MARNUMI-461854 format. One record per residue: residue number from 1; residue in three letters; x, y, z of N, C-alpha, C in turn. Coordinates in Angstrom, 2 decimals, decimal comma, padded with zeros to 5 digits. Example, Ala and Ser with C-alpha at 12.3 -4.5 7.8 and 13.67 -1.06 7.14 Angstrom:
# residues 2
<rec k="1" r="ALA" n_u="013,19" n_v="-005,69" n_w="007,80" ca_u="012,30" ca_v="-004,50" ca_w="007,80" c_u="013,20" c_v="-003,30" c_w="007,80"/>
<rec k="2" r="SER" n_u="012,85" n_v="-002,25" n_w="007,08" ca_u="013,67" ca_v="-001,06" ca_w="007,14" c_u="012,90" c_v="000,03" c_w="007,87"/>
END
This chain:
# residues 113
<rec k="1" r="MET" n_u="-034,84" n_v="040,90" n_w="-078,71" ca_u="-034,97" ca_v="041,25" ca_w="-079,88" c_u="-035,83" c_v="039,84" c_w="-080,57"/>
<rec k="2" r="ILE" n_u="-035,19" n_v="038,73" n_w="-080,06" ca_u="-036,15" ca_v="037,48" ca_w="-080,93" c_u="-037,34" c_v="037,28" c_w="-080,00"/>
<rec k="3" r="PRO" n_u="-038,41" n_v="037,18" n_w="-080,40" ca_u="-039,60" ca_v="037,07" ca_w="-079,78" c_u="-039,30" c_v="035,29" c_w="-078,94"/>
<rec k="4" r="HIS" n_u="-040,00" n_v="035,55" n_w="-077,84" ca_u="-039,72" ca_v="034,41" ca_w="-076,75" c_u="-040,92" c_v="033,43" c_w="-077,43"/>
<rec k="5" r="GLY" n_u="-040,42" n_v="032,06" n_w="-077,50" ca_u="-041,11" ca_v="030,94" ca_w="-077,99" c_u="-041,34" c_v="030,85" c_w="-079,31"/>
<rec k="6" r="VAL" n_u="-040,71" n_v="031,58" n_w="-080,24" ca_u="-040,66" ca_v="031,32" ca_w="-081,70" c_u="-040,04" c_v="030,25" c_w="-082,27"/>
<rec k="7" r="GLU" n_u="-040,38" n_v="029,67" n_w="-083,08" ca_u="-039,51" ca_v="028,35" ca_w="-083,69" c_u="-038,40" c_v="028,84" c_w="-084,35"/>
<rec k="8" r="ILE" n_u="-037,46" n_v="028,32" n_w="-084,35" ca_u="-036,15" ca_v="028,75" ca_w="-085,00" c_u="-035,62" c_v="027,52" c_w="-085,91"/>
<rec k="9" r="PHE" n_u="-035,42" n_v="027,71" n_w="-087,19" ca_u="-035,16" ca_v="026,57" ca_w="-087,91" c_u="-033,77" c_v="027,04" c_w="-088,68"/>
<rec k="10" r="VAL" n_u="-032,55" n_v="026,32" n_w="-088,54" ca_u="-031,50" ca_v="026,41" ca_w="-088,96" c_u="-031,08" c_v="025,67" c_w="-090,26"/>
<rec k="11" r="GLY" n_u="-030,86" n_v="026,10" n_w="-091,39" ca_u="-030,57" ca_v="025,49" ca_w="-092,45" c_u="-029,03" c_v="025,22" c_w="-092,46"/>
<rec k="12" r="LEU" n_u="-028,82" n_v="023,98" n_w="-092,76" ca_u="-027,11" ca_v="023,41" ca_w="-092,56" c_u="-026,90" c_v="023,35" c_w="-093,97"/>
<rec k="13" r="GLU" n_u="-027,41" n_v="023,25" n_w="-095,27" ca_u="-026,58" ca_v="023,38" ca_w="-096,37" c_u="-026,96" c_v="024,91" c_w="-096,83"/>
<rec k="14" r="PRO" n_u="-025,60" n_v="025,38" n_w="-097,36" ca_u="-025,57" ca_v="026,55" ca_w="-097,95" c_u="-026,55" c_v="026,80" c_w="-099,03"/>
<rec k="15" r="ILE" n_u="-026,94" n_v="027,98" n_w="-099,29" ca_u="-027,59" ca_v="028,48" ca_w="-100,29" c_u="-026,84" c_v="029,65" c_w="-100,82"/>
<rec k="16" r="ASP" n_u="-027,45" n_v="030,12" n_w="-102,28" ca_u="-026,99" ca_v="031,29" ca_w="-103,00" c_u="-027,88" c_v="032,19" c_w="-102,32"/>
<rec k="17" r="LEU" n_u="-027,12" n_v="033,51" n_w="-101,76" ca_u="-027,51" ca_v="034,38" ca_w="-100,80" c_u="-028,14" c_v="035,55" c_w="-101,81"/>
<rec k="18" r="ARG" n_u="-028,40" n_v="035,32" n_w="-102,97" ca_u="-029,03" ca_v="036,25" ca_w="-104,03" c_u="-030,39" c_v="036,19" c_w="-103,85"/>
<rec k="19" r="TRP" n_u="-030,72" n_v="034,73" n_w="-103,45" ca_u="-032,28" ca_v="034,47" ca_w="-103,67" c_u="-032,79" c_v="035,21" c_w="-102,58"/>
<rec k="20" r="GLY" n_u="-033,98" n_v="035,70" n_w="-103,27" ca_u="-035,03" ca_v="036,42" ca_w="-102,42" c_u="-036,18" c_v="035,70" c_w="-101,59"/>
<rec k="21" r="PHE" n_u="-037,29" n_v="036,33" n_w="-101,64" ca_u="-038,47" ca_v="035,76" ca_w="-100,66" c_u="-038,92" c_v="034,56" c_w="-101,23"/>
<rec k="22" r="GLU" n_u="-039,17" n_v="034,57" n_w="-102,60" ca_u="-039,96" ca_v="033,63" ca_w="-103,28" c_u="-039,10" c_v="032,37" c_w="-103,19"/>
<rec k="23" r="ARG" n_u="-037,87" n_v="032,14" n_w="-103,58" ca_u="-037,09" ca_v="031,37" ca_w="-103,53" c_u="-036,63" c_v="030,66" c_w="-102,17"/>
<rec k="24" r="LEU" n_u="-036,58" n_v="031,56" n_w="-100,97" ca_u="-036,34" ca_v="030,89" ca_w="-099,79" c_u="-037,67" c_v="030,57" c_w="-098,96"/>
<rec k="25" r="SER" n_u="-038,96" n_v="031,28" n_w="-099,69" ca_u="-040,00" ca_v="030,31" ca_w="-099,17" c_u="-040,33" c_v="029,22" c_w="-099,58"/>
<rec k="26" r="GLY" n_u="-040,01" n_v="029,00" n_w="-100,79" ca_u="-039,92" ca_v="027,58" ca_w="-101,44" c_u="-039,07" c_v="026,80" c_w="-100,67"/>
<rec k="27" r="LEU" n_u="-037,84" n_v="027,14" n_w="-100,40" ca_u="-037,10" ca_v="026,02" ca_w="-099,36" c_u="-037,61" c_v="025,91" c_w="-098,23"/>
<rec k="28" r="VAL" n_u="-038,23" n_v="026,93" n_w="-097,57" ca_u="-038,83" ca_v="026,72" ca_w="-096,09" c_u="-040,02" c_v="025,42" c_w="-096,44"/>
<rec k="29" r="GLU" n_u="-040,73" n_v="025,59" n_w="-097,46" ca_u="-041,83" ca_v="024,69" ca_w="-097,59" c_u="-041,48" c_v="023,38" c_w="-098,30"/>
<rec k="30" r="THR" n_u="-040,36" n_v="023,50" n_w="-098,89" ca_u="-039,62" ca_v="021,94" ca_w="-099,44" c_u="-038,71" c_v="021,21" c_w="-098,50"/>
<rec k="31" r="ARG" n_u="-037,97" n_v="021,98" n_w="-097,93" ca_u="-037,01" ca_v="021,37" ca_w="-096,87" c_u="-037,44" c_v="021,44" c_w="-095,62"/>
<rec k="32" r="LEU" n_u="-038,26" n_v="022,06" n_w="-094,99" ca_u="-038,70" ca_v="022,42" ca_w="-093,66" c_u="-040,06" c_v="021,50" c_w="-093,27"/>
<rec k="33" r="GLU" n_u="-040,76" n_v="021,62" n_w="-094,67" ca_u="-042,23" ca_v="021,31" ca_w="-094,62" c_u="-042,99" c_v="021,91" c_w="-093,83"/>
<rec k="34" r="ARG" n_u="-042,40" n_v="023,01" n_w="-093,77" ca_u="-043,47" ca_v="024,26" ca_w="-093,25" c_u="-044,00" c_v="025,34" c_w="-093,68"/>
<rec k="35" r="PRO" n_u="-045,25" n_v="025,94" n_w="-093,39" ca_u="-045,71" ca_v="026,90" ca_w="-094,24" c_u="-044,54" c_v="028,32" c_w="-094,17"/>
<rec k="36" r="ALA" n_u="-044,33" n_v="029,09" n_w="-094,98" ca_u="-043,36" ca_v="030,33" ca_w="-095,19" c_u="-043,99" c_v="030,95" c_w="-094,01"/>
<rec k="37" r="ARG" n_u="-045,21" n_v="031,15" n_w="-093,91" ca_u="-045,94" ca_v="032,17" ca_w="-093,13" c_u="-046,35" c_v="031,61" c_w="-091,65"/>
<rec k="38" r="SER" n_u="-045,29" n_v="030,66" n_w="-091,34" ca_u="-045,97" ca_v="030,04" ca_w="-090,03" c_u="-045,32" c_v="031,10" c_w="-088,66"/>
<rec k="39" r="GLY" n_u="-044,76" n_v="032,11" n_w="-089,22" ca_u="-044,32" ca_v="032,82" ca_w="-088,00" c_u="-042,72" c_v="032,31" c_w="-087,52"/>
<rec k="40" r="ALA" n_u="-042,70" n_v="031,13" n_w="-088,06" ca_u="-041,14" ca_v="030,79" ca_w="-087,55" c_u="-039,69" c_v="031,62" c_w="-088,20"/>
<rec k="41" r="LEU" n_u="-038,47" n_v="031,41" n_w="-087,62" ca_u="-037,48" ca_v="032,15" ca_w="-088,17" c_u="-036,74" c_v="031,21" c_w="-088,84"/>
<rec k="42" r="CYS" n_u="-036,60" n_v="031,22" n_w="-090,16" ca_u="-035,56" ca_v="030,39" ca_w="-090,85" c_u="-034,39" c_v="031,11" c_w="-091,33"/>
<rec k="43" r="VAL" n_u="-033,23" n_v="030,43" n_w="-090,61" ca_u="-031,99" ca_v="031,10" ca_w="-091,05" c_u="-031,17" c_v="030,04" c_w="-092,12"/>
<rec k="44" r="PHE" n_u="-030,71" n_v="030,83" n_w="-092,94" ca_u="-030,03" ca_v="030,16" ca_w="-094,13" c_u="-028,39" c_v="031,12" c_w="-094,49"/>
<rec k="45" r="PHE" n_u="-027,37" n_v="030,03" n_w="-094,55" ca_u="-026,08" ca_v="030,61" ca_w="-094,64" c_u="-025,71" c_v="030,54" c_w="-096,08"/>
<rec k="46" r="GLY" n_u="-024,56" n_v="031,41" n_w="-096,55" ca_u="-023,99" ca_v="031,41" ca_w="-097,81" c_u="-022,88" c_v="030,26" c_w="-097,74"/>
<rec k="47" r="ARG" n_u="-022,39" n_v="029,83" n_w="-098,83" ca_u="-021,34" ca_v="028,77" ca_w="-098,93" c_u="-020,19" c_v="029,24" c_w="-098,10"/>
<rec k="48" r="ARG" n_u="-019,64" n_v="030,40" n_w="-097,83" ca_u="-018,54" ca_v="030,69" ca_w="-097,25" c_u="-018,96" c_v="030,89" c_w="-095,91"/>
<rec k="49" r="ARG" n_u="-020,17" n_v="031,15" n_w="-095,43" ca_u="-020,65" ca_v="031,40" ca_w="-094,07" c_u="-020,02" c_v="032,75" c_w="-093,44"/>
<rec k="50" r="THR" n_u="-019,85" n_v="033,55" n_w="-094,39" ca_u="-019,67" ca_v="035,07" ca_w="-094,03" c_u="-020,78" c_v="035,77" c_w="-093,93"/>
<rec k="51" r="ALA" n_u="-021,95" n_v="035,14" n_w="-094,38" ca_u="-023,32" ca_v="035,99" ca_w="-094,11" c_u="-024,54" c_v="035,07" c_w="-094,22"/>
<rec k="52" r="LEU" n_u="-025,58" n_v="035,55" n_w="-093,49" ca_u="-026,68" ca_v="034,67" ca_w="-093,43" c_u="-027,91" c_v="035,41" c_w="-093,68"/>
<rec k="53" r="LYS" n_u="-029,11" n_v="034,77" n_w="-093,85" ca_u="-030,50" ca_v="035,52" ca_w="-094,12" c_u="-031,43" c_v="034,91" c_w="-093,30"/>
<rec k="54" r="VAL" n_u="-032,32" n_v="035,76" n_w="-092,58" ca_u="-033,26" ca_v="035,16" ca_w="-091,75" c_u="-034,86" c_v="035,29" c_w="-092,62"/>
<rec k="55" r="LEU" n_u="-035,48" n_v="034,50" n_w="-092,88" ca_u="-036,79" ca_v="034,67" ca_w="-093,44" c_u="-037,61" c_v="034,70" c_w="-092,33"/>
<rec k="56" r="PHE" n_u="-038,97" n_v="035,51" n_w="-092,21" ca_u="-039,90" ca_v="035,24" ca_w="-091,23" c_u="-040,96" c_v="035,96" c_w="-091,57"/>
<rec k="57" r="TYR" n_u="-042,07" n_v="035,73" n_w="-090,99" ca_u="-043,69" ca_v="036,42" ca_w="-091,30" c_u="-043,85" c_v="037,18" c_w="-089,94"/>
<rec k="58" r="ASP" n_u="-044,03" n_v="038,33" n_w="-090,19" ca_u="-044,20" ca_v="039,31" ca_w="-089,08" c_u="-045,70" c_v="039,33" c_w="-088,51"/>
<rec k="59" r="GLY" n_u="-046,52" n_v="038,45" n_w="-089,23" ca_u="-048,28" ca_v="038,99" ca_w="-089,50" c_u="-048,82" c_v="039,71" c_w="-090,43"/>
<rec k="60" r="THR" n_u="-048,07" n_v="040,46" n_w="-091,07" ca_u="-048,35" ca_v="041,55" ca_w="-092,22" c_u="-047,93" c_v="041,11" c_w="-093,56"/>
<rec k="61" r="GLY" n_u="-046,80" n_v="040,25" n_w="-093,70" ca_u="-045,77" ca_v="039,94" ca_w="-094,73" c_u="-044,56" c_v="039,41" c_w="-094,32"/>
<rec k="62" r="LEU" n_u="-043,93" n_v="038,84" n_w="-095,36" ca_u="-042,74" ca_v="038,15" ca_w="-095,16" c_u="-041,64" c_v="039,26" c_w="-094,84"/>
<rec k="63" r="CYS" n_u="-040,43" n_v="038,71" n_w="-094,20" ca_u="-039,50" ca_v="040,10" ca_w="-093,82" c_u="-038,15" c_v="039,36" c_w="-094,13"/>
<rec k="64" r="LEU" n_u="-037,11" n_v="039,98" n_w="-094,55" ca_u="-035,85" ca_v="039,22" ca_w="-094,78" c_u="-034,64" c_v="039,90" c_w="-094,25"/>
<rec k="65" r="PHE" n_u="-033,99" n_v="039,24" n_w="-093,19" ca_u="-032,93" ca_v="039,77" ca_w="-092,35" c_u="-031,57" c_v="039,44" c_w="-092,99"/>
<rec k="66" r="TYR" n_u="-030,80" n_v="040,25" n_w="-093,33" ca_u="-029,31" ca_v="039,91" ca_w="-094,05" c_u="-028,36" c_v="040,38" c_w="-092,99"/>
<rec k="67" r="LYS" n_u="-027,35" n_v="039,43" n_w="-092,75" ca_u="-026,11" ca_v="039,95" ca_w="-091,88" c_u="-024,75" c_v="039,36" c_w="-092,71"/>
<rec k="68" r="ARG" n_u="-024,07" n_v="040,39" n_w="-092,93" ca_u="-022,66" ca_v="039,96" ca_w="-093,66" c_u="-021,77" c_v="040,43" c_w="-092,46"/>
<rec k="69" r="LEU" n_u="-020,76" n_v="039,60" n_w="-092,09" ca_u="-019,67" ca_v="039,61" ca_w="-091,22" c_u="-018,40" c_v="040,52" c_w="-091,80"/>
<rec k="70" r="ASP" n_u="-017,84" n_v="041,52" n_w="-091,10" ca_u="-016,81" ca_v="042,12" ca_w="-091,76" c_u="-015,46" c_v="041,31" c_w="-091,65"/>
<rec k="71" r="THR" n_u="-015,54" n_v="040,51" n_w="-090,88" ca_u="-014,44" ca_v="039,40" ca_w="-090,80" c_u="-014,80" c_v="038,42" c_w="-090,17"/>
<rec k="72" r="GLY" n_u="-014,10" n_v="037,12" n_w="-090,63" ca_u="-014,34" ca_v="035,90" ca_w="-090,13" c_u="-015,63" c_v="035,25" c_w="-090,35"/>
<rec k="73" r="CYS" n_u="-016,17" n_v="034,04" n_w="-089,89" ca_u="-017,53" ca_v="033,60" ca_w="-090,43" c_u="-018,23" c_v="032,98" c_w="-088,97"/>
<rec k="74" r="PHE" n_u="-019,55" n_v="032,75" n_w="-089,40" ca_u="-020,47" ca_v="032,12" ca_w="-088,81" c_u="-019,95" c_v="030,49" c_w="-088,43"/>
<rec k="75" r="GLN" n_u="-020,12" n_v="030,22" n_w="-087,15" ca_u="-019,89" ca_v="028,88" ca_w="-086,69" c_u="-021,32" c_v="027,77" c_w="-086,90"/>
<rec k="76" r="VAL" n_u="-021,35" n_v="027,50" n_w="-088,06" ca_u="-022,65" ca_v="026,67" ca_w="-088,51" c_u="-022,94" c_v="025,58" c_w="-087,60"/>
<rec k="77" r="PRO" n_u="-023,89" n_v="025,27" n_w="-086,56" ca_u="-023,96" ca_v="024,04" ca_w="-085,85" c_u="-024,14" c_v="022,94" c_w="-086,88"/>
<rec k="78" r="GLN" n_u="-023,82" n_v="021,80" n_w="-086,34" ca_u="-024,06" ca_v="020,61" ca_w="-086,92" c_u="-025,30" c_v="019,92" c_w="-086,44"/>
<rec k="79" r="GLY" n_u="-025,44" n_v="019,07" n_w="-087,54" ca_u="-027,11" ca_v="018,31" ca_w="-087,25" c_u="-026,59" c_v="017,17" c_w="-086,60"/>
<rec k="80" r="LEU" n_u="-027,63" n_v="016,69" n_w="-085,70" ca_u="-027,56" ca_v="015,43" ca_w="-085,10" c_u="-027,62" c_v="014,31" c_w="-085,81"/>
<rec k="81" r="GLU" n_u="-028,19" n_v="014,33" n_w="-086,96" ca_u="-028,19" ca_v="013,01" ca_w="-087,51" c_u="-027,56" c_v="013,17" c_w="-089,05"/>
<rec k="82" r="GLU" n_u="-027,04" n_v="012,25" n_w="-089,39" ca_u="-026,36" ca_v="012,38" ca_w="-090,74" c_u="-027,57" c_v="012,61" c_w="-091,96"/>
<rec k="83" r="GLY" n_u="-026,85" n_v="013,49" n_w="-092,70" ca_u="-027,88" ca_v="014,01" ca_w="-093,84" c_u="-028,87" c_v="014,98" c_w="-093,29"/>
<rec k="84" r="ALA" n_u="-028,78" n_v="015,40" n_w="-092,17" ca_u="-029,63" ca_v="016,49" ca_w="-091,59" c_u="-029,71" c_v="017,61" c_w="-092,50"/>
<rec k="85" r="THR" n_u="-030,92" n_v="018,28" n_w="-092,89" ca_u="-030,78" ca_v="019,43" ca_w="-093,67" c_u="-031,20" c_v="020,66" c_w="-092,94"/>
<rec k="86" r="HIS" n_u="-031,73" n_v="020,57" n_w="-091,79" ca_u="-031,99" ca_v="021,78" ca_w="-090,75" c_u="-032,09" c_v="021,27" c_w="-089,32"/>
<rec k="87" r="LEU" n_u="-031,94" n_v="022,53" n_w="-088,39" ca_u="-031,83" ca_v="022,21" ca_w="-086,96" c_u="-032,72" c_v="023,08" c_w="-086,48"/>
<rec k="88" r="VAL" n_u="-033,42" n_v="022,61" n_w="-085,32" ca_u="-034,30" ca_v="023,48" ca_w="-084,72" c_u="-033,50" c_v="024,02" c_w="-083,45"/>
<rec k="89" r="VAL" n_u="-033,68" n_v="024,99" n_w="-083,13" ca_u="-032,73" ca_v="025,83" ca_w="-081,95" c_u="-033,46" c_v="026,63" c_w="-081,17"/>
<rec k="90" r="GLU" n_u="-033,24" n_v="027,06" n_w="-079,79" ca_u="-033,77" ca_v="027,78" ca_w="-078,96" c_u="-033,37" c_v="029,43" c_w="-079,17"/>
<rec k="91" r="GLU" n_u="-033,89" n_v="030,15" n_w="-078,81" ca_u="-033,75" ca_v="031,99" ca_w="-079,09" c_u="-032,34" c_v="032,22" c_w="-078,68"/>
<rec k="92" r="HIS" n_u="-031,83" n_v="031,56" n_w="-077,70" ca_u="-030,38" ca_v="031,98" ca_w="-077,10" c_u="-029,44" c_v="031,38" c_w="-078,13"/>
<rec k="93" r="VAL" n_u="-029,56" n_v="030,44" n_w="-078,74" ca_u="-028,72" ca_v="029,84" ca_w="-079,56" c_u="-028,69" c_v="030,81" c_w="-080,96"/>
<rec k="94" r="LEU" n_u="-029,65" n_v="031,16" n_w="-081,48" ca_u="-029,78" ca_v="032,13" ca_w="-082,59" c_u="-028,92" c_v="033,41" c_w="-082,05"/>
<rec k="95" r="GLU" n_u="-029,15" n_v="033,94" n_w="-080,85" ca_u="-028,56" ca_v="035,22" ca_w="-080,52" c_u="-027,25" c_v="034,95" c_w="-080,55"/>
<rec k="96" r="GLU" n_u="-026,80" n_v="033,91" n_w="-079,94" ca_u="-025,32" ca_v="033,66" ca_w="-079,78" c_u="-024,52" c_v="033,34" c_w="-081,35"/>
<rec k="97" r="LEU" n_u="-025,31" n_v="032,84" n_w="-082,09" ca_u="-025,11" ca_v="032,70" ca_w="-083,57" c_u="-024,82" c_v="033,85" c_w="-084,25"/>
<rec k="98" r="LEU" n_u="-025,81" n_v="034,85" n_w="-084,05" ca_u="-025,52" ca_v="036,32" ca_w="-084,82" c_u="-024,39" c_v="036,72" c_w="-083,99"/>
<rec k="99" r="ASP" n_u="-024,24" n_v="036,76" n_w="-082,75" ca_u="-022,95" ca_v="037,59" ca_w="-082,07" c_u="-021,51" c_v="036,81" c_w="-082,54"/>
<rec k="100" r="ARG" n_u="-021,73" n_v="035,73" n_w="-083,53" ca_u="-020,68" ca_v="035,12" ca_w="-083,85" c_u="-019,92" c_v="034,01" c_w="-082,84"/>
<rec k="101" r="LEU" n_u="-020,73" n_v="033,65" n_w="-081,95" ca_u="-020,24" ca_v="032,70" ca_w="-080,86" c_u="-020,44" c_v="031,45" c_w="-081,52"/>
<rec k="102" r="ARG" n_u="-019,46" n_v="030,55" n_w="-081,00" ca_u="-019,63" ca_v="029,04" ca_w="-081,55" c_u="-020,85" c_v="028,47" c_w="-081,01"/>
<rec k="103" r="VAL" n_u="-021,79" n_v="027,77" n_w="-081,61" ca_u="-022,97" ca_v="027,05" ca_w="-081,12" c_u="-022,81" c_v="025,68" c_w="-081,40"/>
<rec k="104" r="GLU" n_u="-023,09" n_v="024,84" n_w="-080,42" ca_u="-023,34" ca_v="023,50" ca_w="-080,79" c_u="-024,95" c_v="022,96" c_w="-080,84"/>
<rec k="105" r="ALA" n_u="-025,32" n_v="021,88" n_w="-081,47" ca_u="-026,28" ca_v="021,53" ca_w="-081,45" c_u="-026,89" c_v="020,93" c_w="-080,32"/>
<rec k="106" r="PRO" n_u="-028,01" n_v="020,95" n_w="-079,78" ca_u="-028,58" ca_v="020,59" ca_w="-078,64" c_u="-028,40" c_v="019,17" c_w="-078,56"/>
<rec k="107" r="ARG" n_u="-028,27" n_v="018,59" n_w="-077,31" ca_u="-028,08" ca_v="017,21" ca_w="-076,99" c_u="-029,59" c_v="016,59" c_w="-076,87"/>
<rec k="108" r="ARG" n_u="-029,65" n_v="015,60" n_w="-077,25" ca_u="-030,74" ca_v="014,62" ca_w="-076,84" c_u="-030,54" c_v="013,94" c_w="-075,56"/>
<rec k="109" r="GLY" n_u="-031,43" n_v="013,71" n_w="-074,71" ca_u="-031,62" ca_v="012,83" ca_w="-073,54" c_u="-031,35" c_v="013,92" c_w="-072,30"/>
<rec k="110" r="PRO" n_u="-031,29" n_v="013,53" n_w="-071,09" ca_u="-030,98" ca_v="014,13" ca_w="-069,95" c_u="-029,81" c_v="014,92" c_w="-069,87"/>
<rec k="111" r="ARG" n_u="-030,14" n_v="016,14" n_w="-069,49" ca_u="-028,71" ca_v="017,15" ca_w="-069,37" c_u="-027,73" c_v="016,66" c_w="-068,18"/>
<rec k="112" r="PRO" n_u="-026,56" n_v="016,91" n_w="-068,44" ca_u="-025,50" ca_v="016,14" ca_w="-067,35" c_u="-025,77" c_v="017,33" c_w="-066,16"/>
<rec k="113" r="HIS" n_u="-025,53" n_v="016,58" n_w="-065,11" ca_u="-025,64" ca_v="017,63" ca_w="-063,58" c_u="-024,27" c_v="018,22" c_w="-063,28"/>
END
């Protein structure tokens, strides 16, 4: 479902989920310092983490995906650095996040054997 090789940015600071295309595009450009129409998937959470929005450009226009959970909340990954505003993740991490699985931030350095 998620295109292979696409950049995925997860915003760590909660937003007002009433915001639409223009406000979220502005967040992408100011917080992530990336063009909103770069093709990357940008994930934003509400304060209670019961809902999220994903903003992305499909080549013809901006798209906005909204998911609200019936029960429970999303487990927002923690940033690697103190004060981090976003996290770059791989496709499988976003899929796990959308499926409400607990995900952890990727670790830097060699992977344990």
